[in-house]
N, C-alpha and C positions, 0 to 999 in steps of 0.2 A: 481573465485568463484566456489565452489563445489555445484553441483545441482544433486540430486538423479534422477534415471532413471524415476520414476513415475512422478515427477514434470516436467522433460524434455518432456515427452510424452504429458502431459496436456498442456504445453506451446505451443507445436507444433500444437495442435488442435485449439488454440484460434486465433481470428482475432487480428492483431496488433493494429488496431484502437480501438477496445474494451479494450485492455490492456492499451492503452494510456489514454483513458477516465477514467478507474478505478484508475490509478495512479494519475491523475489530481484531481479526486474527493477525493482521500485519502489525498492529500496535502491540499486541501481546508478544509476538515473536521478536519485535525490536527490543522490548524490555529484556526478554530472556537471552537473546543472542548479543545484545548490546551493540547493535549495528543498524544502519539504515535499511529499510525494506521497501520493496516495490510490489504493487499489485498489477499484474499483467492483464492483457486483454481477455484472457480466458479465466480471469479471477484467481489465477495461481499466485501465491505469495512467495517471493524469492528475495534473497539478499540483493540490494541495489547494485552492487558491483558484479553480480552474476546475471543481471537482466539482459536478455538478448534483443529486446525491442523497447521502444519508448513506453514506459509504464503509464497506466491510467492514473495511478496515484503513487506518490512517494511518501513514506512515513519515516520521519527522521527520529533517530534515537536521541533522547535527552536524558542525561543522568539526573536523577532526582536528588534534591538536597537532603542530607541526612537529618533525621528528626531526633532532637535531644530529648530524652525522657528522664 
């Protein structure tokens, strides 16, 4: 995956635990809002269509298959 130098520097300055929390939050928000989410450079989680800058991470919404019981 290609990552530009500005994003590489930003990622190096972030705590990995904070990044993990942001990605987990993005997954939960994608499920609840049923839309793609973006993790921004400041680790804010926003809808992908509302992102104002290239995101660090994109979390795609995937509808789960129904479980027959």
